N, C-alpha and C positions, 0 to 999 in steps of 0.2 A: 517076243519083244518085252513083255511085262516082267517075265522071269529074269531076263538079262538085266533089266533096270534094278531089280532087287538084289541080284547076285553080285553085280559089280561093286557096290559099296561094301558088301560083306567080304568079298575077296580083297578089296583094297585095304580094309581094316586089318584083315589077317596078315597080309603082306607087310603092312606098316608095323604091326606089332612084332612079327617074327624078325623083321629086319633090325629093329631096335634091340630086341633080346639078343640076337647074334652079335650086334655091334658092342653091347655091354660085355658079353662073354669074351669077345676077342680082345678086350683090354688086357685080360690076364691069360687067356688060353689060346692055343696050347702053350704050356710052359716051355717045353722043349721044341726045337725047330723040327717041322715036318716038311720033307721034300717031296714035291709032286713031280715025278720024272717026265711025264707026258708033256706037261706045259712048262717044265723047268722053273717051277715056282716054289719058293720057301715060305711057309706059313708059321708065324710065331706071334704070340700075344704081344701087345704093345709094350707093357711094362717089363716082361722078361727080356724082350729084345733090346730095350733101351735102358735096362737097369743101371748099367755103369754110368751112362750119361745123366740119368735122373739123380743117382746118388751124388755125383759130382756137383750138379746144379743145386741140389738141396743143401749140401755141405757148404758151398760158397755162399748161398743165401743166408743160411743160419749164422755164419761167421760175420758176414758184412752187414746184415740187416737186423738180426735178432740179438745175438750174444757173442762176444769175443772173450778170449782169455784175459784181455786187459780189463774188460767190464767185470769179470768174475773177481779178479784180484782187487780192483778198486772197491768193489762192493764188500769184500772181506775186510779190507783196510778201514772202510768207513764204519763197519760194525765191530772193529777191534777195540777192546778196552785197553787203551794206552796207559791209563793210570794203574791198572792191575799189573801190566808188564813192568812199569817203573817200580812199583812196590816189590815185585819179585826180584828185580835187579838189585834194589837196595838191600833186601834181605840176604841175597847171595853174597854181596860185597861185605856186608856186616859180618857174616859167618866166616868168610875167608880172612877178613881183616883181623878179627879177634883170634883166629887160629895162627896166623903168620906173624903178627906183631909181637915183639919181645915182651915178656911178662914184666920186666922192670919198669916199663913206661907207666906213669901214673894213669889211673882210670879217667881222670878229668881230661888229660891230653888226648887219650884215645877217643873219648866222646867228641871233643872239638874237631879232631880229624875226620871222624865219621860224619858229623854234621856238615862239615865243609864238602866232603865227597858227595853226600846226598843232595846238597844244594846244587852242585854242579851237574849231577846226574839228572835232576829235575829240569835243568835248563837245556841240557844237551841231548837227552835221549829222544825227545819227540822229533826234533829235526833229523836225528840219526835214523829213527824208525821210518820217517818219510823218505829218506835217501835209500834205505834198504828196500822199501816197497817199490820205489821208482826203478831201482836196479833189478828187482825181481820181475817187474812188468816188462822191462826191456829184454831180459834174458828169456823169460817164458814165451813172450810173443814171437821171438825168433826161433824157439825150439818146439813149442806146442801149438798146433793149429787145430782149433775146434772143428773147422770145416773138414779137415782130413779125418778126424775121429768120427764125425757124423757120417761121412762118406763110407768109411770102412765098416761101420755098424750096419748101414743100409745094405751094402753089398753082401754082408754075411746073413742078413735077415732072410728067413725062409719065405719063399714066394707064396706058398699055399697059406701060411699064417697071415701074410700081408693081404692077400686076396680076401680071406675070411674077415679080417679086421676092417678093411674098407667097405666090404659088402654089408657087414653088420652095422657100421656107422651110417652108411648112406642108403640103407635098404628102402626106406620110404621114397626117397628122391629117384632111385633107380627104377622102382615100380612105376612112378609117375612118368618117367621117360618112356618106359615100355608102353604104357597106356596111351601116351601122347602119340606114339607112332601109329597105334591102332586108330585113334581119332582122326589124325591127319590122313591116313590111308582111306578111312571111311569117306571123308569129304572129297578126296580125289576121286573115289569111286562114284560118288554122286555127280561130280563134275563130268566124269566120263559118260555116265548115264544120260545126262542132259545133252551132251554132244551126240550120242547115239540117237536120241529122240529127234534132235534138230536135223540130223543128216538122214 
């Protein structure tokens, strides 16, 4: 009777620990489906089995909650040096203007025309840039989907690499889950021992 009381918590701890170790391993393994013909059961790791659904869900979450193509373009537009673009446009127009305008025009008239053009460029180009950015946002959001890109990348990701990555990141927490199974099993074993004593 005394030996049974000691053994039950040890067996309980062992069962609890082994159960949690197996549960963690079954998240990833087996990678390929294994068919057990006698009971007609297919066994496959949770992530390999649901990879397509997981990839789709992550892709949708990234696009809706984290970042969209609209966010990326707006961020680029906010960091865009519009004054630099205006200066480049002005330089380009000056170069073309002096190449194309007939040489008989007095230099002072050419300068007046250039000044007039540059003033109008300064007024008009920023609203035009904003229109271009808005148009780009509309076109790209209809054609490029961040969620689809993320989904495709996850589906192509090697499952063994993914397993190693997650295990390396969560190694400490996974070990704690394994030990917790042992501790819970141990206390269940003690509880069973008490019931054996009472009965």
